[in-house]
PDB file of N, H, CA, C and O in Angstrom:
ATOM      1  N   MET A   1      96.065 123.629 106.163  1.00  0.00           N
ATOM      2  CA  MET A   1      95.496 122.481 106.101  1.00  0.00           C
ATOM      3  C   MET A   1      94.855 121.857 104.954  1.00  0.00           C
ATOM      4  O   MET A   1      93.674 121.954 104.618  1.00  0.00           O
ATOM      5  N   ALA A   2      95.624 121.321 104.499  1.00  0.00           N
ATOM      6  H   ALA A   2      96.583 121.243 104.772  1.00  0.00           H
ATOM      7  CA  ALA A   2      94.338 120.348 102.223  1.00  0.00           C
ATOM      8  C   ALA A   2      93.833 119.797 102.255  1.00  0.00           C
ATOM      9  O   ALA A   2      93.986 118.665 102.713  1.00  0.00           O
ATOM     10  N   LYS A   3      92.899 120.269 101.777  1.00  0.00           N
ATOM     11  H   LYS A   3      92.774 121.189 101.405  1.00  0.00           H
ATOM     12  CA  LYS A   3      91.170 119.559 101.570  1.00  0.00           C
ATOM     13  C   LYS A   3      91.503 117.859 101.910  1.00  0.00           C
ATOM     14  O   LYS A   3      92.552 117.403 101.455  1.00  0.00           O
ATOM     15  N   THR A   4      90.665 117.029 102.645  1.00  0.00           N
ATOM     16  H   THR A   4      89.813 117.400 103.015  1.00  0.00           H
ATOM     17  CA  THR A   4      90.431 115.862 102.060  1.00  0.00           C
ATOM     18  C   THR A   4      91.190 115.447 100.461  1.00  0.00           C
ATOM     19  O   THR A   4      92.150 114.725 100.190  1.00  0.00           O
ATOM     20  N   LYS A   5      90.461 116.096  99.786  1.00  0.00           N
ATOM     21  H   LYS A   5      89.682 116.682 100.007  1.00  0.00           H
ATOM     22  CA  LYS A   5      90.182 115.435  98.318  1.00  0.00           C
ATOM     23  C   LYS A   5      91.825 115.814  97.701  1.00  0.00           C
ATOM     24  O   LYS A   5      92.299 115.287  96.695  1.00  0.00           O
ATOM     25  N   ASP A   6      92.317 116.525  98.297  1.00  0.00           N
ATOM     26  H   ASP A   6      91.932 116.953  99.114  1.00  0.00           H
ATOM     27  CA  ASP A   6      93.998 117.314  97.881  1.00  0.00           C
ATOM     28  C   ASP A   6      95.248 116.079  98.552  1.00  0.00           C
ATOM     29  O   ASP A   6      96.355 115.829  98.076  1.00  0.00           O
ATOM     30  N   LEU A   7      94.688 115.564  99.608  1.00  0.00           N
ATOM     31  H   LEU A   7      93.788 115.768  99.994  1.00  0.00           H
ATOM     32  CA  LEU A   7      95.896 115.129 100.826  1.00  0.00           C
ATOM     33  C   LEU A   7      96.245 113.492  99.506  1.00  0.00           C
ATOM     34  O   LEU A   7      95.459 112.717  98.961  1.00  0.00           O
ATOM     35  N   LEU A   8      97.542 113.591  99.476  1.00  0.00           N
ATOM     36  H   LEU A   8      98.181 114.221  99.919  1.00  0.00           H
ATOM     37  CA  LEU A   8      98.264 113.043  99.585  1.00  0.00           C
ATOM     38  C   LEU A   8      98.709 111.741  99.854  1.00  0.00           C
ATOM     39  O   LEU A   8      99.786 111.838 100.442  1.00  0.00           O
ATOM     40  N   LYS A   9      98.393 110.589  99.702  1.00  0.00           N
ATOM     41  H   LYS A   9      97.518 110.511  99.224  1.00  0.00           H
ATOM     42  CA  LYS A   9      99.227 109.242 100.674  1.00  0.00           C
ATOM     43  C   LYS A   9      99.355 107.957  99.212  1.00  0.00           C
ATOM     44  O   LYS A   9      98.733 107.906  98.151  1.00  0.00           O
ATOM     45  N   VAL A  10     100.343 107.141  99.735  1.00  0.00           N
ATOM     46  H   VAL A  10     100.849 107.182 100.596  1.00  0.00           H
ATOM     47  CA  VAL A  10     100.683 106.166  99.466  1.00  0.00           C
ATOM     48  C   VAL A  10      99.262 105.241  98.837  1.00  0.00           C
ATOM     49  O   VAL A  10      98.141 105.630  99.165  1.00  0.00           O
ATOM     50  N   SER A  11      99.377 104.313  98.149  1.00  0.00           N
ATOM     51  H   SER A  11     100.287 103.997  97.883  1.00  0.00           H
ATOM     52  CA  SER A  11      98.079 103.138  98.251  1.00  0.00           C
ATOM     53  C   SER A  11      97.843 102.242  99.558  1.00  0.00           C
ATOM     54  O   SER A  11      96.763 102.134 100.138  1.00  0.00           O
ATOM     55  N   SER A  12      98.648 101.825  99.800  1.00  0.00           N
ATOM     56  H   SER A  12      99.525 101.913  99.329  1.00  0.00           H
ATOM     57  CA  SER A  12      98.957 100.936 100.748  1.00  0.00           C
ATOM     58  C   SER A  12      98.348 101.670 102.345  1.00  0.00           C
ATOM     59  O   SER A  12      98.119 100.929 103.301  1.00  0.00           O
ATOM     60  N   GLU A  13      98.173 102.976 102.419  1.00  0.00           N
ATOM     61  H   GLU A  13      98.359 103.578 101.642  1.00  0.00           H
ATOM     62  CA  GLU A  13      97.864 104.121 103.300  1.00  0.00           C
ATOM     63  C   GLU A  13      96.625 104.170 102.869  1.00  0.00           C
ATOM     64  O   GLU A  13      96.223 103.929 104.007  1.00  0.00           O
ATOM     65  N   TRP A  14      95.578 104.268 102.223  1.00  0.00           N
ATOM     66  H   TRP A  14      95.904 104.464 101.299  1.00  0.00           H
ATOM     67  CA  TRP A  14      94.494 104.668 101.563  1.00  0.00           C
ATOM     68  C   TRP A  14      93.902 103.532 102.053  1.00  0.00           C
ATOM     69  O   TRP A  14      93.096 103.452 102.980  1.00  0.00           O
ATOM     70  N   LEU A  15      94.500 102.385 101.153  1.00  0.00           N
ATOM     71  H   LEU A  15      95.154 102.450 100.400  1.00  0.00           H
ATOM     72  CA  LEU A  15      93.307 100.827 101.319  1.00  0.00           C
ATOM     73  C   LEU A  15      93.904 100.216 102.702  1.00  0.00           C
ATOM     74  O   LEU A  15      94.530  99.163 102.579  1.00  0.00           O
ATOM     75  N   LYS A  16      93.810 100.621 103.661  1.00  0.00           N
ATOM     76  H   LYS A  16      93.302 101.476 103.761  1.00  0.00           H
ATOM     77  CA  LYS A  16      93.717 100.599 105.519  1.00  0.00           C
ATOM     78  C   LYS A  16      92.488 101.406 105.873  1.00  0.00           C
ATOM     79  O   LYS A  16      91.736 101.286 106.840  1.00  0.00           O
ATOM     80  N   GLU A  17      92.462 102.220 104.905  1.00  0.00           N
ATOM     81  H   GLU A  17      93.073 102.318 104.120  1.00  0.00           H
ATOM     82  CA  GLU A  17      90.597 102.833 105.181  1.00  0.00           C
ATOM     83  C   GLU A  17      89.631 102.502 104.396  1.00  0.00           C
ATOM     84  O   GLU A  17      88.635 103.226 104.403  1.00  0.00           O
ATOM     85  N   TYR A  18      89.653 101.815 103.881  1.00  0.00           N
ATOM     86  H   TYR A  18      90.462 101.227 103.876  1.00  0.00           H
ATOM     87  CA  TYR A  18      88.858 101.014 103.465  1.00  0.00           C
ATOM     88  C   TYR A  18      88.939  99.246 103.357  1.00  0.00           C
ATOM     89  O   TYR A  18      89.927  98.543 103.148  1.00  0.00           O
ATOM     90  N   ASN A  19      86.928  98.692 103.676  1.00  0.00           N
ATOM     91  H   ASN A  19      86.125  99.263 103.845  1.00  0.00           H
ATOM     92  CA  ASN A  19      87.022  97.097 103.934  1.00  0.00           C
ATOM     93  C   ASN A  19      87.108  96.177 102.890  1.00  0.00           C
ATOM     94  O   ASN A  19      86.272  95.307 102.649  1.00  0.00           O
ATOM     95  N   ILE A  20      88.777  96.519 101.895  1.00  0.00           N
ATOM     96  H   ILE A  20      89.457  97.226 102.091  1.00  0.00           H
ATOM     97  CA  ILE A  20      88.388  95.710 100.817  1.00  0.00           C
ATOM     98  C   ILE A  20      89.756  94.862 100.903  1.00  0.00           C
ATOM     99  O   ILE A  20      90.819  95.045 101.496  1.00  0.00           O
ATOM    100  N   LYS A  21      89.337  94.002 100.176  1.00  0.00           N
ATOM    101  H   LYS A  21      88.474  93.853  99.694  1.00  0.00           H
ATOM    102  CA  LYS A  21      90.783  93.294  99.889  1.00  0.00           C
ATOM    103  C   LYS A  21      91.201  92.944  98.670  1.00  0.00           C
ATOM    104  O   LYS A  21      90.905  91.861  98.166  1.00  0.00           O
ATOM    105  N   ILE A  22      92.151  94.107  97.915  1.00  0.00           N
ATOM    106  H   ILE A  22      92.391  94.987  98.325  1.00  0.00           H
ATOM    107  CA  ILE A  22      92.714  93.839  96.518  1.00  0.00           C
ATOM    108  C   ILE A  22      93.075  92.749  95.969  1.00  0.00           C
ATOM    109  O   ILE A  22      94.235  92.451  96.254  1.00  0.00           O
ATOM    110  N   LEU A  23      92.448  91.893  95.164  1.00  0.00           N
ATOM    111  H   LEU A  23      91.506  92.135  94.933  1.00  0.00           H
ATOM    112  CA  LEU A  23      92.648  90.593  94.315  1.00  0.00           C
ATOM    113  C   LEU A  23      93.381  90.748  93.076  1.00  0.00           C
ATOM    114  O   LEU A  23      94.447  90.174  92.855  1.00  0.00           O
ATOM    115  N   ASP A  24      92.769  91.570  92.228  1.00  0.00           N
ATOM    116  H   ASP A  24      91.903  92.037  92.408  1.00  0.00           H
ATOM    117  CA  ASP A  24      93.661  91.902  91.158  1.00  0.00           C
ATOM    118  C   ASP A  24      93.596  93.653  91.157  1.00  0.00           C
ATOM    119  O   ASP A  24      92.868  94.604  91.440  1.00  0.00           O
ATOM    120  N   PRO A  25      94.952  93.283  90.609  1.00  0.00           N
ATOM    121  CA  PRO A  25      94.904  95.315  91.039  1.00  0.00           C
ATOM    122  C   PRO A  25      95.307  95.647  89.920  1.00  0.00           C
ATOM    123  O   PRO A  25      96.491  95.959  89.796  1.00  0.00           O
ATOM    124  N   ASP A  26      94.309  95.674  88.652  1.00  0.00           N
ATOM    125  H   ASP A  26      93.347  95.421  88.753  1.00  0.00           H
ATOM    126  CA  ASP A  26      94.577  96.589  87.449  1.00  0.00           C
ATOM    127  C   ASP A  26      94.423  97.450  87.448  1.00  0.00           C
ATOM    128  O   ASP A  26      94.878  97.883  86.389  1.00  0.00           O
ATOM    129  N   GLY A  27      93.910  98.390  88.134  1.00  0.00           N
ATOM    130  H   GLY A  27      93.541  98.039  88.994  1.00  0.00           H
ATOM    131  CA  GLY A  27      94.140 100.060  88.302  1.00  0.00           C
ATOM    132  C   GLY A  27      95.185 100.513  88.562  1.00  0.00           C
ATOM    133  O   GLY A  27      95.419 101.707  88.375  1.00  0.00           O
ATOM    134  N   TRP A  28      96.211  99.544  89.136  1.00  0.00           N
ATOM    135  H   TRP A  28      96.021  98.574  89.288  1.00  0.00           H
ATOM    136  CA  TRP A  28      97.661 100.580  88.909  1.00  0.00           C
ATOM    137  C   TRP A  28      98.709  99.572  88.412  1.00  0.00           C
ATOM    138  O   TRP A  28      98.379  98.441  88.059  1.00  0.00           O
ATOM    139  N   ASP A  29      99.683  99.906  88.397  1.00  0.00           N
ATOM    140  H   ASP A  29      99.951 100.826  88.685  1.00  0.00           H
ATOM    141  CA  ASP A  29     100.804  99.141  87.337  1.00  0.00           C
ATOM    142  C   ASP A  29     101.723  98.200  87.462  1.00  0.00           C
ATOM    143  O   ASP A  29     102.888  98.506  87.718  1.00  0.00           O
ATOM    144  N   ARG A  30     101.231  96.589  87.259  1.00  0.00           N
ATOM    145  H   ARG A  30     100.285  96.339  87.051  1.00  0.00           H
ATOM    146  CA  ARG A  30     101.646  95.475  87.239  1.00  0.00           C
ATOM    147  C   ARG A  30     103.101  94.820  87.273  1.00  0.00           C
ATOM    148  O   ARG A  30     103.530  93.875  87.935  1.00  0.00           O
ATOM    149  N   SER A  31     103.990  96.029  85.897  1.00  0.00           N
ATOM    150  H   SER A  31     103.641  96.796  85.359  1.00  0.00           H
ATOM    151  CA  SER A  31     104.872  95.562  85.867  1.00  0.00           C
ATOM    152  C   SER A  31     106.124  95.359  86.665  1.00  0.00           C
ATOM    153  O   SER A  31     106.624  96.257  87.343  1.00  0.00           O
ATOM    154  N   PRO A  32     106.815  93.655  86.520  1.00  0.00           N
ATOM    155  CA  PRO A  32     107.651  94.305  87.679  1.00  0.00           C
ATOM    156  C   PRO A  32     108.403  95.132  88.603  1.00  0.00           C
ATOM    157  O   PRO A  32     108.588  94.997  89.813  1.00  0.00           O
ATOM    158  N   LYS A  33     108.836  96.100  87.709  1.00  0.00           N
ATOM    159  H   LYS A  33     108.686  96.209  86.727  1.00  0.00           H
ATOM    160  CA  LYS A  33     109.872  97.005  87.754  1.00  0.00           C
ATOM    161  C   LYS A  33     108.869  98.076  88.496  1.00  0.00           C
ATOM    162  O   LYS A  33     109.256  98.763  89.441  1.00  0.00           O
ATOM    163  N   ASN A  34     107.816  98.128  88.075  1.00  0.00           N
ATOM    164  H   ASN A  34     107.501  97.570  87.307  1.00  0.00           H
ATOM    165  CA  ASN A  34     107.141  99.729  88.771  1.00  0.00           C
ATOM    166  C   ASN A  34     105.842  98.865  89.786  1.00  0.00           C
ATOM    167  O   ASN A  34     104.957  99.661  90.102  1.00  0.00           O
ATOM    168  N   TRP A  35     105.627  97.578  90.265  1.00  0.00           N
ATOM    169  H   TRP A  35     106.345  96.931  90.009  1.00  0.00           H
ATOM    170  CA  TRP A  35     104.404  97.294  90.925  1.00  0.00           C
ATOM    171  C   TRP A  35     105.166  98.188  92.400  1.00  0.00           C
ATOM    172  O   TRP A  35     104.689  99.311  92.561  1.00  0.00           O
ATOM    173  N   ASP A  36     105.740  97.970  92.938  1.00  0.00           N
ATOM    174  H   ASP A  36     106.128  97.057  92.808  1.00  0.00           H
ATOM    175  CA  ASP A  36     106.098  98.352  94.395  1.00  0.00           C
ATOM    176  C   ASP A  36     106.239  99.709  94.248  1.00  0.00           C
ATOM    177  O   ASP A  36     105.934 100.125  95.366  1.00  0.00           O
ATOM    178  N   TYR A  37     106.562 100.838  93.439  1.00  0.00           N
ATOM    179  H   TYR A  37     106.810 100.500  92.532  1.00  0.00           H
ATOM    180  CA  TYR A  37     106.436 101.868  93.161  1.00  0.00           C
ATOM    181  C   TYR A  37     104.837 102.594  93.413  1.00  0.00           C
ATOM    182  O   TYR A  37     104.499 103.344  94.329  1.00  0.00           O
ATOM    183  N   SER A  38     104.013 102.080  92.257  1.00  0.00           N
ATOM    184  H   SER A  38     104.287 101.471  91.512  1.00  0.00           H
ATOM    185  CA  SER A  38     103.186 102.210  91.946  1.00  0.00           C
ATOM    186  C   SER A  38     101.772 102.330  93.449  1.00  0.00           C
ATOM    187  O   SER A  38     100.848 103.063  93.803  1.00  0.00           O
ATOM    188  N   PHE A  39     102.329 101.323  93.778  1.00  0.00           N
ATOM    189  H   PHE A  39     103.080 100.728  93.490  1.00  0.00           H
ATOM    190  CA  PHE A  39     101.255 101.020  95.493  1.00  0.00           C
ATOM    191  C   PHE A  39     102.001 100.932  96.768  1.00  0.00           C
ATOM    192  O   PHE A  39     101.540 100.473  97.813  1.00  0.00           O
ATOM    193  N   ASN A  40     103.216 101.419  96.596  1.00  0.00           N
ATOM    194  H   ASN A  40     103.590 101.792  95.747  1.00  0.00           H
ATOM    195  CA  ASN A  40     104.088 101.921  98.178  1.00  0.00           C
ATOM    196  C   ASN A  40     104.753 103.292  98.311  1.00  0.00           C
ATOM    197  O   ASN A  40     105.105 103.877  99.335  1.00  0.00           O
ATOM    198  N   LYS A  41     104.875 103.807  96.542  1.00  0.00           N
ATOM    199  H   LYS A  41     104.589 103.332  95.710  1.00  0.00           H
ATOM    200  CA  LYS A  41     106.026 104.917  96.992  1.00  0.00           C
ATOM    201  C   LYS A  41     104.950 106.156  96.009  1.00  0.00           C
ATOM    202  O   LYS A  41     105.089 107.312  96.409  1.00  0.00           O
ATOM    203  N   GLU A  42     104.046 105.990  94.934  1.00  0.00           N
ATOM    204  H   GLU A  42     103.933 105.051  94.609  1.00  0.00           H
ATOM    205  CA  GLU A  42     103.578 107.123  94.640  1.00  0.00           C
ATOM    206  C   GLU A  42     102.613 107.577  95.559  1.00  0.00           C
ATOM    207  O   GLU A  42     101.729 106.786  95.887  1.00  0.00           O
ATOM    208  N   LYS A  43     102.626 108.742  96.043  1.00  0.00           N
ATOM    209  H   LYS A  43     103.344 109.385  95.776  1.00  0.00           H
ATOM    210  CA  LYS A  43     101.619 109.888  96.623  1.00  0.00           C
ATOM    211  C   LYS A  43     100.123 109.800  95.374  1.00  0.00           C
ATOM    212  O   LYS A  43      99.907 109.828  94.162  1.00  0.00           O
ATOM    213  N   ILE A  44      99.498 109.696  96.514  1.00  0.00           N
ATOM    214  H   ILE A  44      99.674 109.673  97.498  1.00  0.00           H
ATOM    215  CA  ILE A  44      97.968 109.820  95.069  1.00  0.00           C
ATOM    216  C   ILE A  44      96.649 110.551  95.924  1.00  0.00           C
ATOM    217  O   ILE A  44      96.515 110.548  97.148  1.00  0.00           O
ATOM    218  N   THR A  45      95.722 111.173  94.917  1.00  0.00           N
ATOM    219  H   THR A  45      95.831 111.175  93.923  1.00  0.00           H
ATOM    220  CA  THR A  45      94.971 112.056  96.773  1.00  0.00           C
ATOM    221  C   THR A  45      94.137 110.041  96.157  1.00  0.00           C
ATOM    222  O   THR A  45      94.472 109.129  95.401  1.00  0.00           O
ATOM    223  N   ARG A  46      92.740 110.424  97.316  1.00  0.00           N
ATOM    224  H   ARG A  46      92.468 111.165  97.930  1.00  0.00           H
ATOM    225  CA  ARG A  46      91.884 109.678  97.274  1.00  0.00           C
ATOM    226  C   ARG A  46      91.247 109.261  96.402  1.00  0.00           C
ATOM    227  O   ARG A  46      91.056 108.054  96.256  1.00  0.00           O
ATOM    228  N   ARG A  47      90.621 110.452  95.376  1.00  0.00           N
ATOM    229  H   ARG A  47      90.777 111.433  95.495  1.00  0.00           H
ATOM    230  CA  ARG A  47      89.963 110.093  94.137  1.00  0.00           C
ATOM    231  C   ARG A  47      90.827 109.313  93.384  1.00  0.00           C
ATOM    232  O   ARG A  47      90.484 108.133  93.454  1.00  0.00           O
ATOM    233  N   GLU A  48      91.871 109.498  92.648  1.00  0.00           N
ATOM    234  H   GLU A  48      92.150 110.457  92.592  1.00  0.00           H
ATOM    235  CA  GLU A  48      93.312 108.392  91.823  1.00  0.00           C
ATOM    236  C   GLU A  48      92.995 107.760  92.342  1.00  0.00           C
ATOM    237  O   GLU A  48      92.640 106.844  91.600  1.00  0.00           O
ATOM    238  N   PHE A  49      92.662 107.308  94.208  1.00  0.00           N
ATOM    239  H   PHE A  49      92.950 108.053  94.810  1.00  0.00           H
ATOM    240  CA  PHE A  49      93.083 105.498  94.350  1.00  0.00           C
ATOM    241  C   PHE A  49      91.635 104.933  94.650  1.00  0.00           C
ATOM    242  O   PHE A  49      91.499 103.733  94.889  1.00  0.00           O
ATOM    243  N   GLU A  50      90.656 105.711  94.639  1.00  0.00           N
ATOM    244  H   GLU A  50      90.766 106.686  94.445  1.00  0.00           H
ATOM    245  CA  GLU A  50      88.883 104.856  94.709  1.00  0.00           C
ATOM    246  C   GLU A  50      88.830 104.502  92.952  1.00  0.00           C
ATOM    247  O   GLU A  50      88.613 103.368  92.525  1.00  0.00           O
ATOM    248  N   MET A  51      89.079 105.739  92.048  1.00  0.00           N
ATOM    249  H   MET A  51      89.255 106.661  92.395  1.00  0.00           H
ATOM    250  CA  MET A  51      89.654 105.576  90.964  1.00  0.00           C
ATOM    251  C   MET A  51      89.958 103.837  90.357  1.00  0.00           C
ATOM    252  O   MET A  51      89.346 102.878  89.887  1.00  0.00           O
ATOM    253  N   ARG A  52      90.945 104.142  90.643  1.00  0.00           N
ATOM    254  H   ARG A  52      91.442 104.921  91.024  1.00  0.00           H
ATOM    255  CA  ARG A  52      92.001 102.263  91.365  1.00  0.00           C
ATOM    256  C   ARG A  52      91.729 101.186  90.763  1.00  0.00           C
ATOM    257  O   ARG A  52      91.707 100.504  89.739  1.00  0.00           O
ATOM    258  N   VAL A  53      91.464 101.379  92.223  1.00  0.00           N
ATOM    259  H   VAL A  53      91.482 101.933  93.056  1.00  0.00           H
ATOM    260  CA  VAL A  53      90.138 100.520  93.299  1.00  0.00           C
ATOM    261  C   VAL A  53      88.567  99.826  92.089  1.00  0.00           C
ATOM    262  O   VAL A  53      87.928  98.780  91.986  1.00  0.00           O
ATOM    263  N   CYS A  54      88.592 101.177  91.424  1.00  0.00           N
ATOM    264  H   CYS A  54      89.111 102.027  91.508  1.00  0.00           H
ATOM    265  CA  CYS A  54      87.096 100.831  90.632  1.00  0.00           C
ATOM    266  C   CYS A  54      87.339 100.390  88.915  1.00  0.00           C
ATOM    267  O   CYS A  54      86.637 100.645  87.936  1.00  0.00           O
ATOM    268  N   LEU A  55      88.854  99.501  89.056  1.00  0.00           N
ATOM    269  H   LEU A  55      89.424  99.295  89.852  1.00  0.00           H
ATOM    270  CA  LEU A  55      89.926  99.335  88.011  1.00  0.00           C
ATOM    271  C   LEU A  55      90.038  97.614  88.278  1.00  0.00           C
ATOM    272  O   LEU A  55      90.109  96.737  87.417  1.00  0.00           O
ATOM    273  N   SER A  56      90.029  97.497  89.422  1.00  0.00           N
ATOM    274  H   SER A  56      89.970  98.209  90.121  1.00  0.00           H
ATOM    275  CA  SER A  56      90.395  96.664  90.113  1.00  0.00           C
ATOM    276  C   SER A  56      89.572  95.181  90.811  1.00  0.00           C
ATOM    277  O   SER A  56      88.640  95.631  91.478  1.00  0.00           O
ATOM    278  N   THR A  57      89.568  94.058  90.879  1.00  0.00           N
ATOM    279  H   THR A  57      90.325  93.692  90.337  1.00  0.00           H
ATOM    280  CA  THR A  57      89.143  93.018  91.111  1.00  0.00           C
ATOM    281  C   THR A  57      89.229  93.226  92.723  1.00  0.00           C
ATOM    282  O   THR A  57      90.397  93.251  93.109  1.00  0.00           O
ATOM    283  N   VAL A  58      88.134  93.400  93.882  1.00  0.00           N
ATOM    284  H   VAL A  58      87.185  93.380  93.568  1.00  0.00           H
ATOM    285  CA  VAL A  58      88.668  93.720  95.330  1.00  0.00           C
ATOM    286  C   VAL A  58      87.493  92.591  95.627  1.00  0.00           C
ATOM    287  O   VAL A  58      86.590  92.344  94.827  1.00  0.00           O
ATOM    288  N   ALA A  59      87.638  92.024  96.759  1.00  0.00           N
ATOM    289  H   ALA A  59      88.372  92.224  97.409  1.00  0.00           H
ATOM    290  CA  ALA A  59      87.011  91.483  97.612  1.00  0.00           C
ATOM    291  C   ALA A  59      86.216  92.369  99.240  1.00  0.00           C
ATOM    292  O   ALA A  59      86.790  92.910 100.185  1.00  0.00           O
ATOM    293  N   LEU A  60      84.891  92.195  98.989  1.00  0.00           N
ATOM    294  H   LEU A  60      84.425  91.755  98.221  1.00  0.00           H
ATOM    295  CA  LEU A  60      83.856  93.294 100.238  1.00  0.00           C
ATOM    296  C   LEU A  60      84.805  92.295 101.487  1.00  0.00           C
ATOM    297  O   LEU A  60      84.671  91.073 101.552  1.00  0.00           O
ATOM    298  N   LEU A  61      85.638  92.999 102.302  1.00  0.00           N
ATOM    299  H   LEU A  61      85.747  93.992 102.249  1.00  0.00           H
ATOM    300  CA  LEU A  61      85.852  92.465 103.501  1.00  0.00           C
ATOM    301  C   LEU A  61      84.713  92.900 104.861  1.00  0.00           C
ATOM    302  O   LEU A  61      85.106  92.612 105.992  1.00  0.00           O
ATOM    303  N   GLN A  62      83.512  93.494 104.735  1.00  0.00           N
ATOM    304  H   GLN A  62      83.193  93.728 103.816  1.00  0.00           H
ATOM    305  CA  GLN A  62      82.564  94.088 105.637  1.00  0.00           C
ATOM    306  C   GLN A  62      82.001  94.712 104.510  1.00  0.00           C
ATOM    307  O   GLN A  62      82.057  94.423 103.315  1.00  0.00           O
ATOM    308  N   ASN A  63      81.324  95.827 105.257  1.00  0.00           N
ATOM    309  H   ASN A  63      81.279  96.062 106.228  1.00  0.00           H
ATOM    310  CA  ASN A  63      80.847  97.108 104.912  1.00  0.00           C
ATOM    311  C   ASN A  63      81.390  97.886 104.120  1.00  0.00           C
ATOM    312  O   ASN A  63      82.299  98.439 104.740  1.00  0.00           O
ATOM    313  N   LEU A  64      81.314  98.530 102.277  1.00  0.00           N
ATOM    314  H   LEU A  64      80.576  98.081 101.773  1.00  0.00           H
ATOM    315  CA  LEU A  64      82.122  99.060 102.105  1.00  0.00           C
ATOM    316  C   LEU A  64      82.004  99.882 101.996  1.00  0.00           C
ATOM    317  O   LEU A  64      80.959 100.157 101.405  1.00  0.00           O
ATOM    318  N   ASN A  65      83.062 101.295 102.504  1.00  0.00           N
ATOM    319  H   ASN A  65      83.910 101.072 102.984  1.00  0.00           H
ATOM    320  CA  ASN A  65      82.673 102.846 102.755  1.00  0.00           C
ATOM    321  C   ASN A  65      82.782 103.030 101.106  1.00  0.00           C
ATOM    322  O   ASN A  65      81.828 103.801 101.008  1.00  0.00           O
ATOM    323  N   LEU A  66      83.114 102.924 100.147  1.00  0.00           N
ATOM    324  H   LEU A  66      83.889 102.297 100.227  1.00  0.00           H
ATOM    325  CA  LEU A  66      83.164 103.324  98.568  1.00  0.00           C
ATOM    326  C   LEU A  66      81.734 103.218  97.599  1.00  0.00           C
ATOM    327  O   LEU A  66      81.182 102.183  97.227  1.00  0.00           O
ATOM    328  N   ASP A  67      81.331 104.634  97.322  1.00  0.00           N
ATOM    329  H   ASP A  67      81.780 105.475  97.625  1.00  0.00           H
ATOM    330  CA  ASP A  67      80.482 104.675  96.840  1.00  0.00           C
ATOM    331  C   ASP A  67      80.788 104.207  95.271  1.00  0.00           C
ATOM    332  O   ASP A  67      81.364 105.066  94.604  1.00  0.00           O
ATOM    333  N   PHE A  68      80.505 103.067  94.655  1.00  0.00           N
ATOM    334  H   PHE A  68      80.037 102.369  95.197  1.00  0.00           H
ATOM    335  CA  PHE A  68      80.577 102.108  92.971  1.00  0.00           C
ATOM    336  C   PHE A  68      79.912 103.180  92.384  1.00  0.00           C
ATOM    337  O   PHE A  68      80.152 103.128  91.178  1.00  0.00           O
ATOM    338  N   LYS A  69      79.180 104.143  92.649  1.00  0.00           N
ATOM    339  H   LYS A  69      78.984 104.185  93.629  1.00  0.00           H
ATOM    340  CA  LYS A  69      78.562 104.698  91.696  1.00  0.00           C
ATOM    341  C   LYS A  69      79.388 105.950  91.136  1.00  0.00           C
ATOM    342  O   LYS A  69      78.837 106.735  90.365  1.00  0.00           O
ATOM    343  N   LYS A  70      80.302 106.071  91.410  1.00  0.00           N
ATOM    344  H   LYS A  70      80.750 105.433  92.036  1.00  0.00           H
ATOM    345  CA  LYS A  70      81.649 107.040  91.164  1.00  0.00           C
ATOM    346  C   LYS A  70      82.523 106.602  90.453  1.00  0.00           C
ATOM    347  O   LYS A  70      83.222 107.336  89.755  1.00  0.00           O
ATOM    348  N   CYS A  71      82.684 104.916  90.514  1.00  0.00           N
ATOM    349  H   CYS A  71      82.116 104.319  91.080  1.00  0.00           H
ATOM    350  CA  CYS A  71      83.465 104.518  89.227  1.00  0.00           C
ATOM    351  C   CYS A  71      82.956 104.616  87.806  1.00  0.00           C
ATOM    352  O   CYS A  71      83.546 104.407  86.746  1.00  0.00           O
ATOM    353  N   TRP A  72      81.166 105.149  88.160  1.00  0.00           N
ATOM    354  H   TRP A  72      80.686 105.319  89.021  1.00  0.00           H
ATOM    355  CA  TRP A  72      81.021 105.668  86.484  1.00  0.00           C
ATOM    356  C   TRP A  72      81.593 107.214  86.177  1.00  0.00           C
ATOM    357  O   TRP A  72      81.866 107.284  84.979  1.00  0.00           O
ATOM    358  N   TYR A  73      81.731 107.863  86.534  1.00  0.00           N
ATOM    359  H   TYR A  73      81.508 107.807  87.507  1.00  0.00           H
ATOM    360  CA  TYR A  73      81.947 109.452  86.794  1.00  0.00           C
ATOM    361  C   TYR A  73      83.588 109.771  87.066  1.00  0.00           C
ATOM    362  O   TYR A  73      83.982 110.934  86.981  1.00  0.00           O
ATOM    363  N   ILE A  74      84.784 108.363  87.493  1.00  0.00           N
ATOM    364  H   ILE A  74      84.463 107.418  87.563  1.00  0.00           H
ATOM    365  CA  ILE A  74      85.523 109.048  87.490  1.00  0.00           C
ATOM    366  C   ILE A  74      86.844 108.453  85.868  1.00  0.00           C
ATOM    367  O   ILE A  74      87.853 109.113  85.620  1.00  0.00           O
TER     368      ILE A  74
END
């Protein structure tokens, strides 16, 4: 069984595990051609997802289960 840190999911799946709304997805490829692939088809690790969240503008919907201290080290 793969370790959690090695588990690959698409960003739209990872997002369901966090209480955030991505307002400006700077961490993802936002070009018209690649946005759908970058967010809905490209499989990434939790660490990569969290890095992309750190580079984006987000709204907290409830208590956040993401340690933003990690943003400085990614």
